[in-house]
C-alpha positions in Angstrom: 119.0 49.4 130.5 120.8 49.6 127.1 119.7 46.1 126.2 116.1 46.7 127.3 116.0 49.8 125.2 117.1 47.8 122.2 114.4 45.2 122.8 111.9 48.0 123.0 113.1 49.3 119.7 112.5 45.9 118.2 108.9 45.4 119.5 107.6 49.0 118.7 105.9 49.7 122.1 103.8 52.6 120.7 102.1 50.1 118.4 101.6 47.6 121.2 99.6 50.2 123.2 97.2 50.6 120.2 96.6 46.8 120.2 95.5 47.1 123.9 93.1 49.8 122.9 91.6 47.5 120.2 90.9 44.8 122.8 89.4 47.3 125.3 87.2 48.6 122.5 86.0 45.1 121.7 85.2 44.5 125.4 83.3 47.7 125.5 81.3 46.8 122.4 80.4 43.5 124.0 78.7 45.4 126.9 81.0 43.7 129.4 81.8 46.9 131.2 78.1 47.6 131.7 77.0 44.3 133.1 77.9 44.9 136.7 79.9 41.7 137.1 83.3 42.6 135.7 86.2 40.1 136.1 89.2 42.4 135.7 91.6 39.5 135.6 90.0 38.4 132.3 90.4 42.0 131.0 94.0 42.1 132.0 94.8 38.7 130.5 93.2 39.7 127.1 95.3 42.9 127.2 98.4 40.8 128.0 97.4 38.5 125.2 97.2 41.2 122.5 100.4 42.7 123.7 102.3 39.4 123.3 100.7 38.7 119.9 101.4 42.2 118.5 104.9 42.4 119.8 105.7 38.9 118.6 104.4 39.6 115.2 106.5 42.7 114.9 109.6 40.8 116.0 109.1 38.2 113.3 108.4 40.9 110.8 112.0 42.2 111.4 113.4 38.7 111.4 112.0 38.0 107.9 113.1 41.4 106.7 116.6 41.3 108.1 118.4 41.1 104.8 116.3 43.8 103.2 116.7 46.1 106.3 120.5 45.9 105.9 119.9 48.0 102.8 116.8 50.1 103.6 116.8 50.4 107.4 120.2 49.4 108.7 119.4 51.3 112.0 116.9 48.6 113.1 117.9 46.3 116.0 118.7 43.2 114.0 120.6 44.5 110.9 122.5 46.9 113.2 123.7 43.9 115.2 122.2 45.2 118.5 120.2 42.0 118.7 121.4 38.7 117.3 119.0 36.7 115.1 118.8 33.8 117.5 117.8 36.2 120.3 115.1 37.7 118.2 113.7 34.3 117.2 113.5 33.2 120.9 111.9 36.5 121.9 109.3 36.3 119.1 108.3 32.8 119.9 108.0 33.6 123.7 105.8 36.6 123.0 103.5 34.7 120.7 103.2 31.8 123.1 102.5 34.2 126.0 99.8 35.9 123.9 98.1 32.6 123.0 98.4 31.1 126.5 96.9 34.2 128.2 93.9 34.1 125.9 93.3 30.4 126.4 93.3 31.1 130.2 90.3 33.3 129.7 88.4 30.9 127.5 88.8 28.3 124.7 87.1 30.7 122.3 89.5 33.6 123.2 92.4 31.2 122.8 91.3 30.1 119.3 91.0 33.8 118.2 94.5 34.5 119.6 95.9 31.5 117.8 94.3 32.8 114.6 95.9 36.2 115.1 99.3 34.6 115.6 99.0 32.5 112.4 97.7 35.5 110.4 100.6 37.7 111.7 103.2 35.1 110.7 101.6 34.7 107.2 101.8 38.4 106.8 105.4 38.7 108.0 106.7 35.9 105.7 104.5 36.0 102.6 101.6 38.4 102.1 103.2 41.7 102.9 105.1 41.6 99.6 101.8 41.7 97.7 100.3 45.2 97.2 96.8 43.9 97.9 97.1 40.8 100.0 99.5 42.5 102.4 97.1 45.3 103.5 94.3 42.8 103.6 96.2 40.4 105.8 97.3 43.1 108.2 93.8 44.4 108.4 92.6 40.9 109.2 95.0 40.8 112.1 93.5 44.0 113.5 90.0 42.9 112.9 90.6 39.7 114.8 92.2 41.8 117.6 88.9 43.6 118.1 87.3 40.1 118.1 89.7 39.1 120.9 88.0 41.7 123.1 84.5 41.2 121.8 84.7 37.5 122.4 84.7 38.0 126.2 80.9 37.6 125.8 80.0 35.0 123.2 76.5 36.3 122.6 77.7 39.8 121.9 80.3 38.4 119.6 77.6 36.7 117.5 75.8 40.0 117.3 78.6 42.4 116.6 81.3 40.4 114.9 80.7 42.3 111.7 82.4 45.3 113.3 85.7 43.5 112.8 85.5 44.7 109.2 86.1 48.3 110.3 89.7 47.9 111.7 90.3 45.7 108.7 89.4 48.5 106.3 91.3 51.1 108.4 94.5 49.1 108.6 94.2 48.2 104.9 94.2 51.9 104.2 97.3 52.6 106.5 99.2 49.7 104.9 98.3 51.0 101.4 99.6 54.4 102.4 102.8 53.0 104.0 103.9 51.3 100.7 105.6 54.6 99.7 107.2 55.3 103.1 110.8 54.5 102.1 111.1 55.8 98.6 108.1 58.0 98.2 104.6 56.9 97.2 101.9 57.1 94.6 99.3 59.7 95.1 96.7 57.2 94.0 97.4 55.0 97.0 97.1 58.1 99.3 93.7 59.0 97.8 92.5 55.4 98.2 93.7 55.5 101.9 91.8 58.8 102.4 88.6 57.3 100.9 88.8 54.3 103.2 89.3 56.6 106.2 86.1 58.4 105.3 84.2 55.0 105.1 85.4 54.1 108.6 84.4 57.5 110.0 80.9 57.3 108.3 80.4 53.8 109.6 81.1 54.7 113.2 78.8 57.7 112.9 76.1 55.5 111.6 76.4 53.0 114.4 76.6 55.8 117.0 73.4 57.3 115.6 71.6 53.9 115.7 72.8 53.4 119.3 71.7 57.0 120.2 75.2 57.9 121.4 76.2 60.3 118.6 77.4 63.1 120.8 79.5 60.9 123.0 81.1 59.3 120.0 81.9 62.7 118.4 83.9 63.7 121.4 86.5 61.1 120.3 85.7 60.8 116.6 86.4 64.5 115.7 89.9 64.6 117.0 90.5 61.1 115.4 89.4 62.5 112.0 91.7 65.5 112.4 94.7 63.4 113.5 94.5 61.1 110.5 93.4 63.5 107.7 95.8 66.4 108.4 99.1 64.5 107.7 97.4 62.6 104.9 96.6 65.9 103.1 100.2 67.0 103.4 101.4 63.7 102.1 99.1 64.0 99.1 100.4 67.5 98.4 104.0 66.3 98.6 104.2 62.5 98.5 107.8 62.1 99.7 108.8 59.4 102.1 109.0 61.7 105.1 105.5 63.0 104.7 104.1 59.5 104.1 105.9 58.3 107.2 104.2 61.0 109.3 100.8 60.0 107.8 101.4 56.4 108.7 102.6 57.2 112.2 99.5 59.3 112.8 97.2 56.6 111.4 98.7 54.0 113.8 98.6 56.1 116.9 95.1 57.5 116.1 93.7 54.0 116.3 93.4 54.7 120.0 90.9 57.5 119.4 89.0 55.3 117.0 88.7 52.6 119.7 87.6 55.2 122.3 84.9 56.3 119.8 83.7 52.7 119.6 83.5 52.4 123.4 81.6 55.7 123.6 79.3 54.6 120.8 78.3 51.6 122.9 77.7 53.6 126.0 80.9 52.7 127.9 82.0 56.3 128.5 84.4 55.4 131.3 86.0 52.8 129.1 86.3 55.3 126.3 88.0 57.8 128.6 90.4 55.1 129.8 91.2 54.1 126.2 91.8 57.8 125.3 94.3 58.0 128.1 96.5 55.5 126.3 97.0 58.1 123.5 99.6 60.3 125.2 101.4 57.2 126.3 101.5 55.9 122.7 102.5 59.4 121.4 105.3 59.6 124.0 106.6 56.1 123.0 106.3 56.9 119.3 108.8 59.8 119.9 111.3 57.5 121.5 110.8 54.3 119.4 110.0 53.8 115.7 106.4 53.1 114.8 107.1 51.5 111.4 
């Protein structure tokens, strides 16, 4: 159990749950849950795919950061010696391969999206995260493609709604901008930029919900989403120390689940929205036991 606990520390399970919510939201946007002919094995495989891709990406993030983490975050699994580097590399590759294979089993198109996510995650882990602009953009791209992974379950819906991949891109860009001050304290400017981008995301979802004539359903999930992300951000702006910024980042990551539930409700899949929202207490519980960042 001790070793399993250590591996869970490495893969950040609370974050993995949010990636499943992304995929379920994409499937809901596609209308798949409303077509009366649901293949739940495909839904499961896409959830398995995103779990492997996200967890594998996080493992390689810690692999590439191992030397820096010896100084800044020595409690992490690799620098603390709880997991050897070779073990982490094997685990990371197995998770990415599982994620890609599961998606290819659903369809060639889903597999190609999963492959793109894996490549983008590795580019972020090794290169772009060190750039203050390209890092957030790259991470946002991974999340946007994650929504695509679910949306791609119906190709005609993907062609119609693929632009919505921009929203998780913008949202994650904002979280990554905010997180740049998590260790040593941050710049208030970055926090304001993050807050502005949050508002863009909220307004965009409201606009689509109004167009789809599902505004009230969307607000059921969108209002608590807005409260969860903005409250800790305001505190971080008032006192931009590392601890407050860390709380704002943690809230931003976990609250993705409510944003995904709002998307599902916006597109009329209320039962899917409720199912996605049920992932929130699971993610919060996991975030209390395992690090989110």
